[in-house]
N, C-alpha and C positions, 0 to 999 in steps of 0.2 A: 326758362322752361325748355326742355329738350323735346324737339319734334322728331318723331320716328315714323317711318312708313312701314307698317306691318306687312308681312309677306303672305300672299295668297296664291300666286300663280305657280310656284314651284312646289314639288312634293317634299315635305319635311322628312328628313331621313329618320327611319325608325331606330329605336335603341334596342339593345339586346334585352331579353327577359331574364338572362342569367345575371347573377351578382357580378358586379364589375368594380374595379378600382376607380377612384375619382381622379381621372387623368387631367381634369380641368382645374385641379386645385392650385396649379401654378399659373393659371391664366392671369393676365394683367388685371388689377382691380378696377381700372378705368373701364376696360372692356366689359367686365362683369357688371359694373354699375349701370352701364348703358343698356344692358340686355336683361337686367334682373326681372323687370315686370312686363316684358314684351315677348311675343312669340318669335321675334326676329326683326331684323332691319334690312332694308334694301338700300344699297349704296350704288350710286351711278358714277361711273368712271369718266375721266376727262375725254377719252378717245372713243366713247360709246361703249355700250355693254353695262352690265350690272352685277353686283355681288350681293348675295343674300347670306347674312350671318345669322345662325340659329341661336337659340336661347342659351346653349351651353358655352358659347363663346369661342368654340374651336371647330365646329362643323359648319359647313357652308355649301352653297351652290353658286355658280357664276355662269354668265352667258355673255357672248360677244355681240348679241343682237337678237332679233326676233326669231321665232321658230316658224315652221310652215312655209307657205309660198313666199312671203315677204323675206324670210331669212334665206331661202334658197336664191332669191333674186339678189339679195344684198351681198352674199359671199359666193359669187359666181366662180371664183378661182377654185375654192375647195370642192364645189359641185363638179367642176370640170375634171379635177384630179380624181375624184371618187368615181365619176362616170367612166373615165378612161380605164381605171383599174377594174371596173365592172365588166370590161370586155371579156375577162376570164369567164364570167357567167354566160356570155353569148356562146362561147365554144362548148360549154356544158350543154346548154339548151339546144344548140343547133344540131348536135348529134342525136339528141332525143327526137327532134322533129323530122330529121331527114332519113333516118335509118328505116323507119317503118315503110316509107315509100320505095326506097331502094330495094328492099327485100322482096317486093312484089313486081318489080319492073320486068318486062318481057325479055329483054336482052340479058339481064342479070340471071334470070332463071334458066334461059336457054344455055348459057355458058356453064353455070353451076347449079344444076337441079338440087335444091336443098329441101330438107324435111323440117318438121317441127323442132327436132333436136338441134340441127344446125342453126335455125333461127334463134333458138334460146341461147345457143353458144355465142352468137354474135353479140348479144346483150351482156352475157355473163363475163366474157373476157374483158370488155371495157370496164365494167363495174369492179371486177377483181383488180385490174390495173389501177383504177381510181382509188381503191381502198389502200393499196400500197403507196400510191402517190401522196395521199393525204397524210399518212403516218410518217413517211420519209420527210416530207416538207416540214413537219413539226420539229424534226431533229435539226434540219439545216437552217431554218428561218432565223434562229438567234445567232448562229455562227457567221452567217453572211447577211448582208442587208436585205430588206424585203424586196427591193427592186431587182437585185441580182437573182434572188430566188424566183421571182415572177418571170424574169427574162429566160432563165434556163428551163423553167416549166413550159414556157411558150415554145422554146426550141424543140423540146421533146414532143409537144403536141403537134408541131409542124412536121416533124419526122414521121409520126404516126399517120398524119393526114396524107403525106406523100406516098406512103406504102399502100394506103387504102385506095387512093386515086389511081395509082399505077399498077394495081394488083393484076398479076397474070395467073394466079391460082387462088383457090379458096383459102389456102394456108397463108398466102401473102396478106389477104384481107384480115384474117383472124389475128395475125401477128401485128399488123398495123393498128387494129383496134385496141389490142392490149397495150401497145406503146402509147398510142394516143390517149387511152384511158388513164395511164399514169400521169400524163400532163394535165388532163382534165381534173383528176383528183387533187393534184398539187395546187392548181389554180383555184379550185373550189374552197381550199383552205386559206391560201395566201391572199387572195383578193379581199375577202371580208376582213381579214386581220389587218391588212394595210389600210383599208377604208376606215376602220374603227380608230386607228391610231393617228390619222390625220384630221379627223372630223372634230369640229367644235362641239361641246356638249349639247348645245341647244338644237343641233342639226344631225347628231349622230344617227338617230333612228331613221330619219328621212334619207340620209345619204347611204346608209347601209341597205335600205329597202331597194336602192338602185341595183343591188346584186340580184334580187328576185326579178326585178324588171328586166335586167339583162338576160337572165335565164329564159324567161317567158318570151322575150323578143327573139332569142335564138331559136326557141321551139317553133314560133310562128314563121320566122324566116326560113328555117329548115324545112318545115312542112310544105310551105307554098313553093319553095324552090323545087323540091322533089316532085310536087304535083304538076308544076308547069313544064318540067323537062321529061316527064314520063313517056311522052309520045315521040321524042326525038329518036331517029333511027340509029341503031348501033349502040356501042358502049358509051357514047357521049351522054345518053339518057341518065346513066347513074354516075359516070365519072365526073361530069360537070358539078352536080351538087356536092359530091365528096371533095372535089378540088376547092370549092368555095370555103371549105373549112380553113384554108390558108389565110383568108382575109382577117378574121379576128386574131389568129395566131401571130401573123406578121405585124399587124397593127399594134398589138400589145408589146411585141419585141421592140419596135421603134419607140413606142411611148415610154418605155423604161428609161430612155436616155433623157427625157424631159420631165418626168414625174419627180416631185421633191422627195427626199428621203424621209423616213419616219422619224419625227423629232424624238419620240420616246426611245427608239433604238439608238439614236445618236447619244442621248443621255446615258443609256446603259453602257455604251462604249467609251464614255468619258469626253465626248465632243460637245461641251456645253455651249460654246459660242456658235457652232454650226447649228445646234438645236434651236438656239434663240433666233438665229437668222431664218431658219426654215419655218419656225412657228410664226414669226412675224409675217412672212409671206402668206402662210395659210390663213392667218387671221386678219389680213388686209391692213397691216401696219407697216410703216416705213421703218428702216433700221433705227433711226433716231427716236421714233415714237415707241418702238419696242423696248428701248432702254428705260423709258419713263412709264409706260402703260402698266398699271398695277395688275391687270389680268394676265398679261404675258409673264410678268414676274411671278405671279401666283402659280400659274400653270407650270412654269419651269421649275419652281421650287417643289411643287407636288411631285414632279417626275424625279427630281434629285432625292427627295425623301423616300419615294418608293424604291428607287435603286439602292439607297443605303440600307433599307430594310431587307431587301432580297439578296444582298451580297452574301449573307450567311448561307443562302441556299446553294445547291450545286449548280454550276453554270455549264456542266457537261451534258449536252442533250442526249448522249448515248448512255448516261448513267442510269442504272436500274432504279437507284434511289430517287432520282428526279421524277421519273414516271410514276413510281409507287406513291410519291407525295400527293399526287392528284387524288388518291383514294384514302389519304390520311384524314385525321379528324378535322384539320384546318380547311381542307379544300373539297371534301367529299360531296358536300351539298352543291357546290358550284359545278363540280364535275358531273353530278347526276342531272343537274339542270341542262347542261350542254348536251349530254347524251340523250336525255328524254325529250328535249324539244325536237331533235332530229328523229327520234323514234316515233313520236306522234305525228310529225310532218309526213312520214312515209306511211304509217298505219292509218292515216286519215283516208286513204284510198284514192288519192288524186290520180295516180297512174292507172289504177284498175279501171277507171271510168273510160279511158281511151279504148279499152277492150270490150267492156260490157255495153258502153254507150251505143256503138253501132248495132249490136244485137237488139237493144231496146227500140231503136229507130226503125230497124228493118221490120219489126213486128207491126209497124203502122202501115207498111206497104211500100216504103221507099227503098230503092235499090241503087247500087253502083256509086257513082261520084256524088250524088246528092247526099247519101248517107255519110260519106267521108267528109264532105264539106260541112254538113250540119253539125256533126258530132266532133270529130277530131279537130277540124279547123275552128269550129265555134268555141270549143272549150279553151283552145289556146288564145283566141281573141278575148274572151271574157276574162281569163287570167291576166292578160296583158292590161286590160282596162281597169281591173280591180286593184292593181298595184298602185295606181295613181292616188286614190284616196289614202292609202297607207303612207305613201311618201309625204303627203300634205299633212296628215293628222297624227302620225305615229308619235311624234315628240310632243304634240299638244294634248292628245288624249291619253297617252301612256301605253305601255305594253300590255298590262293586265286586262284592261277593258276590251281591247281588240282580241286578245287570246280567248277570253271568256265568251264574248259574244260570237266570235267565229266558230269556236268548238261547239257551242250550243246549236247554232244554225246548221252546222255540218252534221251533227248527230241527228237532228230532226229530219234533215234531207235524206240521209241514209236509211233511217227508219221508215220513212214514207215509201222510198223506192222498194225496200224489202217487202213491205206489206202489199204494195201494188203488184209486185212480181208474184208473190205467193197467191194472191186472190185471182189474178187475171191472166196468168201465163198461158193457160190453155185456150183462151178465147180473147186475144187482144183485138181482133178485127171487129168484134161487137162492142168493144169498150175502148174506142179510140181516145175518148176524153181522159180515161185513166192512163193510157199510154203517154199522152201528151203531158199529163201532170208529172209522170215519172221523168220524162225528158226535161221538163221545166225544173224539177228538183235537182237534176244533175247540174244545171246552169246556176241555180241558187247556191248549191254546194261549192261550185268552182269559184264563184264570186266571194263567198265567205272565206274560202281557203286563200284566195289571192290577197285578201285584206288582213289576214291574221297569221296563220302558221307558215304560209309561203314566205313572206318577207321576214317575219320575226324569227323564224328558224335560223336565219343567217345573222340576225342582230344579237340575240342573247349570248351565244357562245363567245363572241368577240368582246362582250362587255364585262362578264362576270369574273374573269380571271385577272389576277394581278400581273404586272409586267413579267416577272420571273417565270410564271407558269402559263402565260397567255398563248404563246405559239403552240405549246404542247397540249394545252387544254382545248384550243380550237381544232388542233389536229385530231385529237381523240373524238371530239364532237362530230367533225366532218366524217371521220371513219364510221361513226354510228350511222350517218346518213347512208353511206354506201353499203354497210352491212345489212341495214333494214330494207334497202332497195334491191338487194341481191336476189335473183330469181331462183326458185327451186324447181326441179324437173321431176314431175310425177311419172310413174310407169304408165304404159299405155292403157292398162286396164284399171288404173287407180285414179279416177278423176276427182275424187273428193280431196281437193287441195285448196287451202287458203293461202294466198300469196301476200307478200309485203310489197305493194307498189304496182303489181301487174298480175293478170291471169295468164298463165303460161301458154305459149304457142301450142304445145301438145294438147292441152284441154280444148282450145279453140279448134284444132284440127280434128279431134275426135267428134266434136259436136257437128261440124260441117260434113264430116264423112258418114255420120249416122252411127258411129260406134256407141254413142250414148244418145238417149232420146232427148228431145227438147224439154220434156217435162223434168227429166233428171237434171239437165243443164240449168233449167229455171230454178230448180230446188237449190242447187249449189249456188246459183247467183243470188237467190234470196238470203241464204245462210251467210254468204260472204258480205253482203251489204249490212246484214244485222250485226256481224262481227265488227265491221267498220263503224257502225253506229255506236256500239259499246266502247270501241277505242276512242271515239270522239267524245263520248260522255266522260270516259276516264281522263281525257285531256282537259275537259271543263273543270273537273274536280282538282286536277293537278295545277291548273292555272289559277284557280281560286285560292288554294291553301298552301301552295309550295313556292310558286314563282314570285320573287320580289319585284317591286316597281323600280325600274332603273332609268326612267325618262328624266332628262335634265340633270343627271348626276355625272360628274367627270369620272373618267376611268379610274383615277387614283382614289376618289371618294367612294367607289363602289364597296370598299371594305366596310364602311359604316352601314350600308344597306344590309349586310349580312351580320351586323352586330359584332364583328370581330375583324381586326386587321391581321390576325393570325394568332389569336389568343390574348390573354390579359397582358403578358409581358410585352408583346409586340405593340399593343395599344399604348402602353406607357412609354415604350421606346419611341414610338411614332410622335407622341406629344413632345417628348424631349428633343427629337430631331427638328420638329417644327419650330421650337423656340431657338435652338442652336442655329438653324439656317435662316432665321429671321422671318418666318411666315407669320407668327403672332404679332411681331412688331409691324409688319406690313399692314395687317388688318387693323391693328390699333391706330396706326397712322392715318388710315382712311376715314375712320369713324368720326373723329372730331371735325374734320373738314367737310364731311358730306352729310352727317346725320345731325349735327348740332344746329339748332336754329335760334332765332331770337324770340324772346317772350312776347 
């Protein structure tokens, strides 16, 4: 009697609804007989980990250990590498957190009196530089190793930080922010890409959520640094927080000398032995164990098969055909997923709360530092804390449930705030409970964002693209983040503006100066939150019906999630390559020794 352990813990890969060729017809008859009447078998490997073979005999999932906290504790080396690469996110978040304090410091304003246009320009040049940095890094990431690209991006970021810290004129500061923005944009693309390529499948979501944790940590650190130095006499009040940008930049530069290379990129460049050695280190195997461990062999074979499939594609990152392929029939769904996850991440309204939040709390009667601490600091801290559940449960619960639940809660929170502003904007003092409910809703929204679109926005783009298109796909997705985060500048008498990510400084200036009434400002605030609520509802529908589940699936097997490895011919060719390179024999050799039992 054959004893088989059926599979329950891993997501079974969906098959395409389109007619497809029987690519499994050549599968070994022993393998087919073992799987004929079962939903799948789980095979436990000698060095730890498991392999789940599905009923078709050629699709599977594997893991090197548990997911969640126990998995993170088990593979501390991969966690440390991913966390170090995530320092790129700290540089991104630190600028967001520190610049709002710098722009209101007394010495800074005394040196360079700036208006709302200049304040907006400070944000705009960084984001414009980041946009170009994200796109350029997509071109260079495949020609040079990921570590070299991260190193040079960190150098550029440090140059920009130096210009900002030592600025002798407003132009110096603007140029420094543009250069620093280029480095930030490049790192915002390169860090998640590298983290995805070194992560074991059972921990990929958790490790990539570290990118969002790093961003929020940078925001919190930047905000409190600026807050604590604001009363220092002279230019040190703003030069010190700007100078501290060197810390993440220099740390990442030094870390590039000790971080392991991406094993997938090594395979792409033909360095198979180096890829095996690096993979063994990342999966906690000795060199001798790596030669015998079936999971190491399987993952390495997957990479070789993937490279063989993509050799037919253009390898020139500057080629127009390479970029246009992203919008071809084979990849357009994946490309739109990468673009739209960043679109919804920004249109969720997270950054706008940093501007509307203080207005809401001021209506309760709080002023000055209390408002700043309660809203700006509070939102950052809640974001920071909310990422931890995502790190723990992202691979266990999956991407779709968190995206659906998070977008639903965000939509309800925005809707509640919009209704409360519309009903009570002219008499908040008599309705303090309603005002506090509005503030509470901002915190609920922030927590939901921190567990869903915040971290998953960096996870999905790095998962859905095959190796040949991954750097360019992630680059385009990251560019979508910066495009949707780019501020628009309204004319002084045209306050009816809905922004992507923030309410412009000119609008806030007009409100405080009395150019528009508080009733008008409240109307626009209510309308803006209602638009964000609709955007979050759209995100719910998109998450429910468009986004596939990618948890627990290796990067090479993501093709099966989309029901295509690049069309019918590629599916058949992939199956042939799997047989030629010995992948089917490897799986078949495991099953008799692991799945057969005694009667």
